[in-house]
C-alpha angles and dihedrals in degrees: 000000000000111000095196112147092243088064091060123084125190113210117201095229140115135220107298093039092062091076090046090051091051091048092050092049091046090053088057092049095256102134130195110241098021099048104019145004127226111241125240117266113276119189094203094052091045091053088052091050094246131135122195126213122185112215125203091223131035092225091056091051090054092045092050092051090051093047092051093047091051090048095050092047091051091047092052091055094056 
């Protein structure tokens, strides 16, 4: 796995939204293990309300960020 910074995406979410994020990505065929890895727990990021995923490909990282943004915008309109 390439750990280049462009393969990492910080999501502005906290605890219970991590599972929602993973479910949304799964629904778009972005699968934990084959497309990305969950990052190790980091107290500083958690305090800032951020969650880091490390993607195997830069394009997938970008796509995932766009999918999550679209999802959260749609959710806020409900």
